[in-house]
N, C-alpha and C positions, 0 to 999 in steps of 0.2 A: 327496211326499220334504223331511224334516229337513230345516233349515236347515245348513248348513255352521256347525261352532264349531270354536274352537281352544282351546288347552288342556284342564287334564287332566279335565274333563267330558265330550269326543266321543266315547271310545269306547262308554262304557255308552251314552249317550244315543243315539247313532244307532240300535244295535243293539233297543234294547227300546221304540225309538216306533213303530215299523214293525210292529206285533203285526197283519197285514193282515187273515187270518183265523182267527178265534179261538173257542174252544167252550167253554162253561160248563162246570164239572165239579163234582157235587155232593158230592163227598167227597176226602179225600186218594187213596183208591184210586184213583180214576177218573183225577186229575190223573196221577198216577205210572203209570197205565197210559196215556195218551196221551202223555204226554212220550215214553215208551219207542215206542210206535208210529212217531210221527212221527220221531225220532231213528232208528231203525233203516231207517225208508223211506226217509231220506235219507242214510243210510251206503250202503245196496244201491245207489242209485241212482246217488251218484260211484263207488262200486267199478266195478259195470256199465260204466259212459262211460271211468273210466280203463284198465280191462280191452281195450276195444275199440280203443281209442285206441293204447296199447301195441303193440296186435297190427296194427297197420297201418289201422285204421278212421278213421274220422270225429271230430274232436273234438266235444265235447256243443256241443248249440245254445245260444241264450241261455233257449229255454223249458226246456231239460232244467237248464239249469244255475243257476234258478232253484229246483230242489227241493233244492239242495245248502245247506241252511240247517239250524243249528240250532233246534229248539223254543224258546219262551219260554214264561215260566208268570208270569203276572199275576195280581197279589190285590188286592181294593179292597177298603177299608173305607170305610162311610160312613157311622156312628152317630153322633150327637151326644150319647151320653151319656159320663162317663168312662169309660177304661180299664178293665177289671176288676184289683182286687187282685191279683197275686201274688207270692210271693218268687223265681219263677225267673228267671233271669237273661238267658233267649233266648226266644223263639217269643212277643215281647213287641210291639204295635205301639205308637208313641208319637202317633200324630193322625193322623187320618182322611184318607184318600188313597188313590191307585194304587200302588202298587210292584210291581218287575216285575226281572226277571235271562233273561240264556239258560240253557241248561243243556246238558251232556256226559253222557253215560255213566248215562242216568238209571236202569238196569239194576243196575250198581255203585253207584249212590246210594241205592237204592231203600227202605233202611230210613231212612236219612239225612233223606230227603225226607218220609216220611211223618211222622216225628217232628217234624219243623218246622212243616208245615200242620198235623199234627193239633190244636195246641192256637191256633193262627190261625182254624181253623174253627169249632172248639168252643166255645171261649171267647169270641170276636169277635164271631162269625158274618160271619166277612169271607167275600167270593166270590170263586172261583178260576175263568181260564181259560185256556186251553194252546192254541197255535198257530204257526205257521212265524214264527219271527223275519226280520229283515234279515240276520243275522250270517252269514257263510257259514261252513261247515267247510272248515280247509285240509286237503288231499289227502295228505300225509303222517301226519295225525291216521286215517283210515280206512282206513290200511293195518296189518294187525295184526301180521304178519312183518317188515315192513321191507325184506321182498328181492324182494317182490311185482313191481317194476318192472326187475329185472336181466334178466329173458327177451325185455326190448326194444331199441330203439336210439334211444329218445326220451331227449333230454337234458333238463334241470330249464330250461333258459331256455324249452325249447318246452312243456314242462309249467305252466308259469306261463305263458304266452300264453291257455290253455285252461281252469285249473283254479284254484281261488281257492288260495292260498298263505299260509304263516303272516307276519301283518303285525307289527314292533314298534309300531306306531301303533294297532293293534287290542288288546293286552294292557298291561294296568298295575294296580298296587296303587294307584288314587287312591280307593275307598273304603275300604280300609282304612287310608291312610294319611290321610284325615280331609282328601282334595282335591278329592274330587268338591262341585261345588254345584249345588244344586236349581235347574230352570230351569222357570217356569210351564209348565204343559199337560204337562210331563215325568215321568213315574214315579221315584218313587225306588226306591232300590237297593233288594232283597229281601234279598241276598246279600252277602257280600263279594267274592267272586270269580264272574266270568261264566264262560260257558263254553270261551273262547277263552284266558282267562286259566287255567283246570281244563287243559282239553287239552294247554297248552305244559307245564305242571308236569307232567302223567304221564308224557309223554313222556322228560320230564327223570331224573326220578324213576327210571324203567326204565334209561337209559344209567348211572347213576352207582351205582345201587344193585346193578344185575342182575340184579332179581326183578320180576315183572308186579308194577304198583301192587296189583292186586286182591290181592294176598296181605300187601299192608301193614296191621298189624293198629292200631286206636284206642290199645293202651297201648308205649308207645314207650320205649326206652332207647337213649342215647344216649353213646356212649363214644371215649376217642382211643386205645386199647391195642386189639390185636389178640386178647390175653391173656383179655381180658374176653367176646370173642365165642366162642373156644375153651369157655370156662368155660358159656356159653351154650346152646353145641352139645351141653356133654357132660349138662347140666342135660336138655336137650330131648330128647337119646336117653333119658335114665335115666324122663323122663316117659312118654314111648312105651311102655316097656317096663311101666310100672305099670299096672294093670287098672284101677286106681281111680281115674285120671289123667281131667281132662276131656279133655286134647290130645291128637288124633289123627293131627296131619302135621307136619314140619319142612320149609318150603319153604327151599330153599336158593340161593345167588346162581347165576345159568347158568340156574335151572330146573327143577334135580332136586327128590325129595320124595321126606322118609324118611315112611314109612306105618308108622301103629300094625301091632303082627303081624309085621313085617319081622324078618328074622333077623336077629341082631347083627352078622354078619361082613358081608352085604349092606349094611346101614345105613351100618356104615363104611367101606366101599368108597366109597358114593356121596357120603360126607363128604368122603373124602378126594379124590374125584375133580373135585369142586366145584370151577371155575375160578373162586375170588374175587380172586385177583391183577390179574385184568383188570380189575377196576372199583375205580373211584377211594373209593367209600365202599358196601364190600360189606354186604348185609344179607341176616338171617336172620328166619323167622317162623315162631313156634310158634303153631299154629290149634288152637281147640276145635271138637268136632263141633257143638257148641249154643254159641253166645257168641261173644266177642268175647277175641281170644288177644294174643300179646305180641310185639314184632319189637324187636331190636336193631341198629343201624347201625352199623357204625364208620366216625365222619365223621373221622379224620384230625388231624392236629395244626392249629390255627390257626383263628380267628375269620374267615378267608374262606370254608372249609368250612363253621364253623357255619351261615354265614349262608344259605351255596348249598342244603344239603341242606333246613334248615328253611321257606325260601321256599317248596321244592314240596312238602314234606308238608303245609304248612299247608293247602292245599285239600282233602286226606284230614278234615280237619275232625276231628282226633284228639283223644281225652279227655286226655291228657295225656304231654308229653314231659320225660323225668328226665335229666339230666346225671349220670352215674356214671365218672369219671377220677381220672387223677392230681394232685395238684398240690403245691406250695412252701411248706411253713409257716413262717411268719415270728415265730413266737413262741418265745422260749426254752424253756416248760412242755409244746411240744406234742413227741410223740417219733412217730416214723417208723412207720407203720400205724395212727394215729391217724384219727378222722373228722372231717371240717369238713362242716358242716350251714349253707350260704349263707344269711344273710337281708336281706343286701345287696349292691351290686356296685360296683366302684369300673371304669366302664370305661374302658378306657385302649387299647382294641380298636379304634377308630377306623373301624369297617365300617358303622356306622350314624349316624355322626355327623348325618346331614344327614337322613334319614327319621326318627330318633328322638335329638332332641339329650343331649347326656350331664346337662343339667342336670334334666331329666325324671324323675322318680325312678322305679324299677321296682321295686314293692312285692312283697316276699314274701307266698304265700299261705298263709294260717291253714291250712287244710285239708291242704296238702302238706307244709308244716314239720312237722304233727303225725304225720302219717303216716309219714313219715321216721325220726322221733323213736321212734316206736312200734315200727317196722318194725327200727330197731336194737337197742332194747330186746330183742325177741323172739330177733331170729339170735344176736346177742350173749351172751345172757343176764345181761348188766349192766343195774345198776339203780341209782336215786339216785345218789352219787356217783361211783360205779365209772363209770357210764355217762358221767356229767360229763367225766370223766376221759377216757375214748375218744372222745367228741364233743363237740365244741365248736360253738358258734353264732358267725357274727361275717362282717364284711365280705370277699369276695375280690375281689380285682383280678385285671381281664382284659386282657394286654399283646397287641398286633400284634406284640411283636419277643420271641423266645424269649430272645435273649440280652440281656434288660433290665438284669441284674446290672452289666452294662456302664457302665451310665449312673446307677450307684447314687446317686453325691453329686448328679444332678439327680431322681431319684425320692424319696429316702427321705423328704424333707418331705411329699409328698402321700401316701406311705403311713402314715406317723405320724397325719398330720392326719384321715383315713379311718380309722384304727385296724383297719385290714387285719390279715386273719390267716393269710389263704393266696396264693398267686397261682398262676394257669394262664392258658390262652390262649381258652377255649372259653366259660366258664360265663356270663361277661357276655353274649356273643353271643346266646348261647341264651334265657336269661332275656328277652334284650329283643324278641329275636324274639317269645318266646310272649306277651309283655304286646303287642306289636306289633300280631300278627296272631291275638290271644284264644285262644289255645292254651295251656291252664293247666302251669305247668313247676316245676320245681323242681330243686336240687344239692345231691347228696352226694358231698363229697370225700375221696380219701384221702392222707396224706401220706406222699410217698414221697421226700422229701430235704428238708432246710433251707438253702437257698443263704446264709442270714444268718449261720449257727451252724457253717460250716463241715462240715456232714454233706452231702456231695453223693453222686449218685448211683453208684458205681464197681461195676462188672460182677459182681462175687461178692457182694456187697450186694444189688445191686437183684435177681440171679432168686431168693436167698432170698425178697425181699420179697413179690415177684409168686407165688411159689409158696404162699406164707404166707395174703396179704392179700386178692388178687383173689376166689375162691370166696364168700369172708363177703361181700364188698363186693356182689358181684352178687347173692348170695341177699338183703340189704338191699334193693337196688333193685327186684327181684322183689316180695318182701312188702310193699314199700311199694305198687305197683300193685294189688294183690289187696287191701288196705287202702281206697286210691281208690275200688275199684272198686263197694264198697257205700255210696260216699258221691257221685254222682253229679250228683245237683241241688245240693249244694252247691259240688261242686268246680268245675263252672263259674261261677267267682263275677262278681256284679257289677263288681267291682274291674277286669276285664279289656273292662268295655262303657263305650262312650261314650255321651255324651247324647245324641246322633244317629243313633244305631246301627240297621242295619240288622235286621230282623226274625229272620232267620234265623243262628242259632249262627255 
């Protein structure tokens, strides 16, 4: 047994030290196949024991419970040669040693695992072993529908006596937040998140967005207005009706799916019947027949929601998330409908101050900035000075208080010193989360009011603005993701990587 530890290293250390029986794998494909086999067997064993117990049978024996474990992936690199040179920001080993992590849902992460293991084995000559870990799979995570226990009379307390349960002590972001410390003889982390942390977020995503986590695409638009979602759905339906489009289905909150070839009336009825109002942050996903599609999530208003959803989206290792929403313009020269391309953030949201202190700079990512500017030019048809008049680059200040204007006498000096050109409630949080969790990020906002200059959102003007601006703004976001799709190697920037980074992206 590994020693008892206290502090932030404990959950990862205990799970990965006890790789009891392991099998060498000679290729990434073999490793992922064994991970899948072990995981599927563990889930099936736990489901069988649950079904028997809630039907009035015996609880699992100690020997049975030994099978309820996540598989572990262990990688060793023992070369005494310098690491191979590569411009890639991930799939790199900083020093010889053993690296390990536990894995959940390997079938769902199949392509990601192959992408990460490929260069480590081919370029570094690292060896890989797979076997069961000591980390138990909490029983709620093996239930697909969530209502399997309804037919029995077994309560949660009784289940907790005999089956693994989610424990907060086993879930954390210590690796991502730089709190993990290497212990002699222990493996280093192979990935930012272990199996228990990933499973926790997968279930939260279903709860908040109303869709299966498997539908979430690696290109993500985040917005704070339902009108953007409505425009996304309209665009998605048009894509499905276009024979030349690469997209083949639109997944809706609540589980409904509109498929290519569906009659327009049937598709519209499915969209109208979607119970999106039930979910705190409803999401829609436009999938491709081959390759990766786009998701949009209405995160609502405020930095708390922004942190919550990105904490969970991050475990899927998306390629990029973009904020497209509305802001208040802070400069007299701005007009309603102008765009703000954030190149810096004055973080007054306070939600991440302990995890990522405000004095830590959150850099703009050049690849994202250029893609946003290029997309804006393509969609608006403006260029040169005409584009500059509509698209202004500068600092965005993000508050946790929607009524920050009532503190103008206290806030005016800070806003002046920052040279901020726009104000909102989510962008600073989303950028900081992207930086913290190593997910490329960007922000393009549309000026919907000018609170310091007497131009506030009145109902009539707001409606006219929304009808005119939202469609164009959304198309810029979609076009940006299309540009970035062709720049994956450069997009996953070294700016997001720490000096002691895990090998997996």
